[in-house]
C-alpha positions in Angstrom: 20.0 370.9 43.7 18.2 367.6 44.0 15.2 367.0 41.8 11.8 365.8 43.3 11.4 362.1 43.6 9.3 361.2 40.5 9.2 357.5 39.4 8.9 357.6 35.6 9.6 355.3 32.7 12.8 356.0 30.6 14.5 354.7 27.6 17.3 353.4 29.9 19.9 356.0 28.8 21.3 356.0 25.3 24.0 358.5 24.1 23.7 361.0 27.1 23.9 358.7 30.1 26.6 356.5 31.5 26.2 353.8 34.2 28.5 354.5 37.1 26.9 352.0 39.7 25.3 348.6 39.2 23.8 346.1 41.5 20.9 343.7 41.4 19.7 345.2 38.2 19.6 348.7 39.7 21.7 351.3 37.9 22.9 354.9 38.9 23.7 357.0 35.7 25.4 360.2 35.2 24.3 362.6 32.6 27.3 363.5 30.2 26.0 367.2 29.9 24.5 368.1 33.2 26.5 365.9 35.5 23.4 365.0 37.5 22.5 361.4 38.5 19.5 359.2 38.4 18.5 355.8 39.7 16.9 353.4 37.5 15.2 350.2 38.5 15.7 346.8 36.7 12.9 347.8 34.3 14.5 351.3 33.6 12.1 353.1 35.8 13.5 356.2 37.2 13.3 355.9 41.0 15.3 359.0 42.0 17.1 361.9 40.4 19.6 364.6 41.6 22.8 364.1 43.3 24.9 361.0 43.5 24.2 360.8 47.3 20.5 361.1 46.8 20.4 358.3 44.3 22.8 356.0 46.3 20.5 356.5 49.4 17.4 355.7 47.3 19.1 352.6 46.1 19.9 351.5 49.6 16.3 351.9 50.7 14.9 350.0 47.8 17.4 347.3 47.9 16.8 346.6 51.6 13.3 345.6 50.6 14.5 342.8 48.3 16.2 339.4 49.0 19.9 340.0 48.8 21.8 338.9 45.8 24.0 335.9 46.0 27.6 336.3 46.9 30.8 335.4 45.1 29.2 336.0 41.7 30.8 335.9 38.3 30.0 339.3 36.8 29.9 339.6 32.9 29.9 343.2 31.7 28.6 343.6 28.1 30.0 346.7 26.4 28.2 347.9 23.1 29.8 349.8 20.3 29.5 353.3 19.0 26.0 354.6 18.3 24.5 351.6 20.2 23.2 351.0 23.6 22.8 348.1 26.1 19.7 347.1 24.3 21.8 345.8 21.4 23.0 342.9 23.7 19.5 341.9 24.8 19.6 338.3 23.6 23.1 337.8 24.6 22.5 339.1 28.2 19.5 336.9 28.6 21.3 333.8 27.4 24.2 334.5 29.8 22.0 334.9 32.8 20.3 331.7 32.0 23.7 330.0 32.1 24.1 331.3 35.6 26.3 334.4 35.0 25.5 337.9 36.7 25.4 339.4 33.2 24.7 343.1 32.7 24.9 345.1 29.5 25.8 348.8 30.4 25.2 352.1 28.8 28.1 354.5 28.1 27.8 357.8 25.9 29.8 356.4 23.1 29.5 359.5 20.8 30.2 362.0 23.6 33.5 361.0 25.2 37.0 359.8 24.4 38.0 356.1 25.0 39.9 357.3 28.1 36.7 358.8 29.5 34.7 355.7 28.8 37.3 353.7 30.7 37.1 356.1 33.6 33.3 355.5 33.9 34.0 351.7 33.9 36.6 352.1 36.6 34.1 354.0 38.7 31.4 351.1 38.2 33.8 348.3 38.9 35.2 349.9 42.1 31.7 349.6 43.7 30.4 346.3 42.6 29.2 344.1 45.6 29.3 340.3 46.1 31.5 339.7 42.9 34.7 337.8 42.8 35.3 337.5 39.1 34.5 339.7 36.1 34.5 338.9 32.4 33.9 341.4 29.6 32.0 340.6 26.4 32.2 343.4 24.0 31.1 344.5 20.4 33.1 346.8 18.1 34.3 349.9 19.9 33.4 348.3 23.2 36.4 346.1 22.9 38.7 348.9 22.5 37.2 350.6 25.5 37.8 347.4 27.4 41.5 347.2 26.2 42.1 350.8 27.4 40.4 349.9 30.8 42.5 346.7 31.1 45.7 348.5 30.2 45.4 350.3 33.6 46.9 347.3 35.5 47.3 349.4 38.7 43.7 350.4 39.0 42.1 349.8 42.4 39.4 347.5 41.1 42.1 345.1 39.6 43.2 344.3 43.2 39.6 343.5 44.2 38.4 341.4 41.3 39.9 338.5 39.2 39.4 339.1 35.6 38.4 335.8 34.0 38.1 336.5 30.2 37.7 339.2 27.6 35.9 338.5 24.5 35.9 340.9 21.6 33.2 340.6 18.8 33.9 342.6 15.7 36.3 344.9 17.4 38.8 346.8 15.1 41.9 345.9 17.1 44.2 347.1 14.3 42.1 350.3 13.9 39.2 350.7 11.3 40.0 351.8 7.8 36.4 353.0 7.5 37.0 355.4 10.4 40.0 356.9 8.6 37.8 357.3 5.4 35.0 359.1 7.5 37.5 361.6 9.3 37.4 364.2 6.5 33.5 364.4 6.6 33.3 367.0 9.4 29.5 366.8 10.0 29.6 363.1 10.7 32.7 363.3 12.8 30.9 366.0 14.9 28.0 363.6 15.5 30.3 360.5 16.2 32.3 362.2 18.7 36.0 361.9 19.8 36.1 358.2 20.3 35.8 357.6 16.5 38.8 359.6 15.8 40.7 357.2 18.0 39.7 354.2 16.1 42.3 355.4 13.4 45.0 352.6 12.9 47.7 354.9 14.1 46.0 355.3 17.5 45.0 351.6 17.8 48.7 350.6 17.3 49.5 352.2 20.5 47.0 350.3 22.8 48.4 347.7 25.0 47.7 344.1 24.3 45.4 342.7 27.1 47.2 341.0 30.1 44.3 338.7 30.6 43.0 335.8 28.5 41.1 337.0 25.4 39.3 335.7 22.4 38.2 337.3 19.1 35.0 336.8 17.0 35.1 338.3 13.4 32.2 338.6 11.0 32.8 337.9 7.3 31.7 335.7 4.4 34.8 333.4 4.5 35.7 334.5 1.1 38.4 336.9 -0.5 35.7 339.6 -0.7 33.5 340.4 2.2 30.0 342.0 2.6 31.2 345.4 1.8 33.1 345.7 -1.5 34.5 349.0 -0.6 36.6 347.4 2.1 39.7 345.3 1.3 39.4 341.6 1.9 36.8 339.6 3.9 34.7 342.0 6.1 31.5 342.3 8.1 30.3 345.5 6.2 32.2 347.7 8.8 35.2 346.0 10.1 37.7 343.7 8.1 38.6 340.3 9.3 42.2 341.3 9.4 41.4 344.5 11.5 40.0 342.2 14.4 43.1 340.1 14.7 45.5 340.6 17.8 48.5 338.6 18.7 48.0 336.6 21.9 44.3 335.6 21.5 43.3 332.2 23.0 41.0 331.6 20.2 39.5 333.1 17.0 36.1 332.5 15.3 34.9 333.7 12.0 31.0 333.9 11.7 28.9 334.6 8.6 27.3 337.7 10.0 27.3 341.5 9.4 28.5 343.9 12.0 25.3 345.4 13.1 23.9 342.1 14.2 26.7 339.7 14.9 26.4 339.9 18.8 23.0 338.4 18.5 23.8 335.7 16.1 22.9 332.3 17.6 26.4 330.9 16.8 28.2 333.8 18.6 25.9 333.5 21.6 26.7 329.9 21.9 30.3 330.5 21.4 30.4 333.2 23.9 29.0 331.0 26.6 31.5 328.2 25.8 34.5 330.6 25.7 33.8 332.2 29.1 33.7 328.6 30.6 36.5 326.9 28.7 38.6 329.5 26.8 37.5 327.8 23.4 35.0 329.5 21.0 34.1 326.5 18.9 34.3 322.8 19.3 37.5 321.3 18.3 41.0 323.0 18.3 41.5 326.7 18.9 42.1 328.6 15.8 45.0 331.0 15.1 44.3 334.7 16.0 
């Protein structure tokens, strides 16, 4: 049953909502528990709630009152890591928009679903984008693994509709995360973290396909044999080791002196992201070995 129309402020959806439609800053989200939908304005004001059809109709009415968005846009989707939300990409999103990209950080319920279910959500969203000719992905941590699962579905409908420009993975445990393996015996933590964290085990990561699109890697660390976290082997960003981020076939690799939680808003990373999306190079000079 549709809920009454009640424009209300929201927190934008954190761990219980997933964005399934996106256009001109408007988002339709689906609740991971109840399955009902809501339409959010660009300022995260709830404009409609209830069924998908009701929210889509409300979007069409509201969008008709605005100037149409430009056509042939380059969409950049920013995918956050586990326990995080789109807000973690705020500075990066604003910088990419200033550079002319149609950049949007999206929410997905990172602790409530599997990697495959997160990829399903992104498929639904990408199949419905308007006025977009190219798409790039900028990801942090587990968001990069979600993108790899998504891009591994080479026969998906959206792949025939959109050109994939590039994928950038920031602090992504491409080889799996040792810290995830250490946390698995702690049942209460794993219950909160959800099924996707189980899938960050190195054995599972080894089965993921290497992306068939151009991709780059940014890792955090100190540039020394011992990283920020003395409990992890080698250089690391407190959560993911530098070696865990590596993946054969990368166009470029960049090591930044930053910790995992904040690496995606580090000024050097924001600058490198813009350069990479445009040129395929992360830093001035020759590309580095992945």
